[in-house]
PAKEGU-534242 format. One record per residue (C-alpha): chain; x, y, z. Coordinates in nm, 4 decimals, always signed. Layout:
<atoms>
ATOM  mol        xx        yy        zz
ATOM    A         X         Y         Z
...
</atoms>
This chain:
<atoms>
ATOM  mol        xx        yy        zz
ATOM    A   +2.5321   +0.2779   -9.2588
ATOM    A   +2.1630   +0.3294   -9.1906
ATOM    A   +2.0573   -0.0286   -9.2527
ATOM    A   +2.3459   -0.1901   -9.0699
ATOM    A   +2.2655   -0.3437   -8.7352
ATOM    A   +2.5313   -0.3328   -8.4691
ATOM    A   +2.7057   -0.6581   -8.4007
ATOM    A   +2.6252   -0.8520   -8.1002
ATOM    A   +2.8362   -0.7931   -7.7959
ATOM    A   +2.9939   -0.4513   -7.7478
ATOM    A   +2.7954   -0.2768   -8.0179
ATOM    A   +2.4702   -0.3886   -7.8619
ATOM    A   +2.5850   -0.2636   -7.5313
ATOM    A   +2.6589   +0.0802   -7.6686
ATOM    A   +2.3135   +0.0943   -7.8342
ATOM    A   +2.1307   +0.0557   -7.5059
ATOM    A   +2.0109   +0.3723   -7.3349
ATOM    A   +2.2291   +0.4850   -7.0453
ATOM    A   +1.9460   +0.4607   -6.7868
ATOM    A   +1.8724   +0.1048   -6.8765
ATOM    A   +2.2399   +0.0107   -6.8437
ATOM    A   +2.2511   +0.1778   -6.5040
ATOM    A   +1.9525   -0.0198   -6.3856
ATOM    A   +2.1206   -0.3450   -6.4667
ATOM    A   +2.4518   -0.2579   -6.3098
ATOM    A   +2.3240   -0.0672   -6.0086
ATOM    A   +2.3207   -0.2745   -5.6908
ATOM    A   +1.9798   -0.3904   -5.5814
ATOM    A   +1.8527   -0.1976   -5.2790
ATOM    A   +1.8665   -0.4018   -4.9629
ATOM    A   +1.5318   -0.5231   -4.8220
ATOM    A   +1.3878   -0.3038   -4.5441
ATOM    A   +1.4982   -0.4135   -4.1990
ATOM    A   +1.2684   -0.6516   -4.0188
ATOM    A   +1.0930   -0.5086   -3.7170
ATOM    A   +1.2298   -0.6155   -3.3794
ATOM    A   +1.0454   -0.9112   -3.2478
ATOM    A   +0.7808   -0.8115   -2.9904
ATOM    A   +0.7880   -0.9685   -2.6506
ATOM    A   +0.4982   -1.2040   -2.6026
ATOM    A   +0.2510   -1.0854   -2.3474
ATOM    A   +0.2444   -1.2923   -2.0318
ATOM    A   +0.0119   -1.5859   -2.0453
ATOM    A   -0.3022   -1.5475   -1.8321
ATOM    A   -0.2171   -1.7143   -1.5030
ATOM    A   +0.1586   -1.6700   -1.5344
ATOM    A   +0.2828   -1.5543   -1.1893
ATOM    A   +0.4660   -1.2234   -1.1411
ATOM    A   +0.7773   -1.2278   -0.9144
ATOM    A   +0.8877   -0.9189   -0.7274
ATOM    A   +1.2374   -0.9942   -0.6187
ATOM    A   +1.3996   -0.9319   -0.2792
ATOM    A   +1.5910   -0.6188   -0.3889
ATOM    A   +1.2831   -0.4491   -0.5273
ATOM    A   +1.0977   -0.1603   -0.3542
ATOM    A   +0.7597   -0.0701   -0.5054
ATOM    A   +0.5773   +0.2459   -0.3962
ATOM    A   +0.2296   +0.2167   -0.5413
ATOM    A   -0.0588   -0.0200   -0.5812
ATOM    A   -0.0404   -0.3531   -0.7638
ATOM    A   -0.3369   -0.5210   -0.9373
ATOM    A   -0.3304   -0.8488   -1.1275
ATOM    A   -0.5755   -1.1091   -1.2378
ATOM    A   -0.2962   -1.3624   -1.2027
ATOM    A   -0.0638   -1.4702   -0.9196
ATOM    A   +0.1904   -1.2504   -0.7532
ATOM    A   +0.4851   -1.3680   -0.5406
ATOM    A   +0.6536   -1.0910   -0.3382
ATOM    A   +1.0043   -1.1201   -0.1931
ATOM    A   +1.0818   -0.7419   -0.1740
ATOM    A   +0.9035   -0.4454   -0.0190
ATOM    A   +0.5680   -0.3014   -0.1229
ATOM    A   +0.4305   +0.0291   -0.0027
ATOM    A   +0.0773   +0.0199   -0.1371
ATOM    A   -0.2273   -0.1987   -0.1843
ATOM    A   -0.2223   -0.5288   -0.3649
ATOM    A   -0.5090   -0.7083   -0.5412
ATOM    A   -0.4347   -1.0512   -0.7011
ATOM    A   -0.5713   -1.4018   -0.7627
ATOM    A   -0.3072   -1.5742   -0.5466
ATOM    A   -0.0595   -1.3767   -0.3409
ATOM    A   +0.2453   -1.5407   -0.1891
ATOM    A   +0.4401   -1.3263   +0.0623
ATOM    A   +0.7952   -1.4544   +0.0859
ATOM    A   +0.9975   -1.4625   +0.4099
ATOM    A   +1.1981   -1.1557   +0.3103
ATOM    A   +0.8912   -0.9541   +0.1987
ATOM    A   +0.7260   -0.6610   +0.3704
ATOM    A   +0.3945   -0.5197   +0.2611
ATOM    A   +0.2562   -0.1917   +0.3988
ATOM    A   -0.1014   -0.1674   +0.2630
ATOM    A   -0.4268   -0.3451   +0.2116
ATOM    A   -0.4111   -0.6981   +0.0565
ATOM    A   -0.7120   -0.8521   -0.1286
ATOM    A   -0.6692   -1.1941   -0.2940
ATOM    A   -0.8513   -1.5248   -0.3370
ATOM    A   -0.5667   -1.7132   -0.1778
ATOM    A   -0.2955   -1.5577   +0.0457
ATOM    A   +0.0026   -1.7458   +0.1773
ATOM    A   +0.2050   -1.5332   +0.4230
ATOM    A   +0.5674   -1.6163   +0.5148
ATOM    A   +0.6817   -1.2586   +0.5563
ATOM    A   +0.5381   -0.9364   +0.6996
ATOM    A   +0.2107   -0.7510   +0.6241
ATOM    A   +0.1115   -0.4348   +0.7960
ATOM    A   -0.2452   -0.3548   +0.6927
ATOM    A   -0.5823   -0.5148   +0.6292
ATOM    A   -0.5803   -0.8656   +0.4807
ATOM    A   -0.8814   -0.9997   +0.2871
ATOM    A   -0.9067   -1.3393   +0.1243
ATOM    A   -1.1156   -1.6466   +0.0660
ATOM    A   -0.8303   -1.8727   +0.1904
ATOM    A   -0.5601   -1.7279   +0.4169
ATOM    A   -0.2602   -1.9208   +0.5520
ATOM    A   -0.0155   -1.7681   +0.8009
ATOM    A   +0.2927   -1.9897   +0.8126
ATOM    A   +0.5271   -1.9983   +1.1128
ATOM    A   +0.7444   -1.7144   +0.9824
ATOM    A   +0.4450   -1.4841   +0.9196
ATOM    A   +0.4126   -1.1435   +1.0876
ATOM    A   +0.0776   -0.9690   +1.0312
ATOM    A   -0.0284   -0.6454   +1.1950
ATOM    A   -0.3822   -0.5622   +1.0899
ATOM    A   -0.7258   -0.7053   +1.0635
ATOM    A   -0.7965   -1.0272   +0.8682
ATOM    A   -1.1279   -1.0822   +0.6922
ATOM    A   -1.1532   -1.4363   +0.5537
ATOM    A   -1.3756   -1.7278   +0.4518
ATOM    A   -1.1234   -1.9823   +0.5793
ATOM    A   -0.7939   -1.9308   +0.7705
ATOM    A   -0.5032   -2.1468   +0.8897
ATOM    A   -0.2443   -2.0165   +1.1358
ATOM    A   +0.0676   -2.2222   +1.2022
ATOM    A   +0.2322   -2.2313   +1.5437
ATOM    A   +0.4948   -1.9630   +1.5647
ATOM    A   +0.3120   -1.7106   +1.3406
ATOM    A   +0.2814   -1.3602   +1.4846
ATOM    A   -0.0530   -1.1871   +1.4523
ATOM    A   -0.1888   -0.8593   +1.6012
ATOM    A   -0.5357   -0.7494   +1.4991
ATOM    A   -0.8841   -0.8843   +1.4730
ATOM    A   -1.0090   -1.1810   +1.2729
ATOM    A   -1.3541   -1.1861   +1.1128
ATOM    A   -1.5015   -1.4718   +0.9168
ATOM    A   -1.7406   -1.3892   +0.6370
ATOM    A   -1.8736   -1.5707   +0.3296
ATOM    A   -1.7771   -1.2777   +0.1023
ATOM    A   -1.4388   -1.1440   +0.2225
ATOM    A   -1.3652   -0.9944   -0.1158
ATOM    A   -1.6962   -0.8086   -0.1343
ATOM    A   -1.7433   -0.4290   -0.1070
ATOM    A   -1.5173   -0.2405   +0.1285
ATOM    A   -1.6812   -0.2352   +0.4684
ATOM    A   -1.4487   +0.0411   +0.5950
ATOM    A   -1.6829   +0.3208   +0.4714
ATOM    A   -1.8820   +0.4921   +0.7433
ATOM    A   -2.2233   +0.3464   +0.8129
ATOM    A   -2.5227   +0.5621   +0.7281
ATOM    A   -2.8104   +0.5193   +0.9758
ATOM    A   -3.1257   +0.3720   +0.8058
ATOM    A   -3.3288   +0.6799   +0.9056
ATOM    A   -3.1015   +0.9092   +0.7021
ATOM    A   -3.0892   +0.6653   +0.4101
ATOM    A   -3.4739   +0.6717   +0.3826
ATOM    A   -3.4862   +1.0515   +0.4050
ATOM    A   -3.6597   +1.0535   +0.7424
ATOM    A   -3.5163   +1.2790   +1.0134
ATOM    A   -3.3962   +1.0901   +1.3187
ATOM    A   -3.6261   +1.1386   +1.6224
ATOM    A   -3.4903   +1.3174   +1.9193
ATOM    A   -3.5829   +1.2074   +2.2647
ATOM    A   -3.7141   +1.4937   +2.4801
ATOM    A   -3.6075   +1.4881   +2.8450
ATOM    A   -3.8939   +1.4861   +3.0997
</atoms>
């Protein structure tokens, strides 16, 4: 009785501890779920498209290109800005290259600016080079400069006398 070993098969199975048997027969836990794939960030230089049914209230800033077909109420800064025929922008535009087919109401600054025949611009244009097609509508002033993207020139001018700390001289009537 004490020296007898259980026979193989059923007797062996009975001799195993209960926990060990449960481990063998328990289903394996399923592997943890894989995380959802992340969207790849846009490649540098990939253009952003703002469709015709989109209204944006706020400023846009991109190191890449932007194509606008909808409405923007705010300032835009981009590398290349293309304003589609259905687009309307109310705000300041600053870009290296600007191609206008739609409407801009506000200041326009760019190294290269092109107003195509369907363009409607109401505001001042500050540029290095400009091309205006016959049929384009423009109301405002045009100023050529070597650095149209430079610091904002709209800030009030401080007279040199005040900048240096000197008081301006007043002329006494005779």
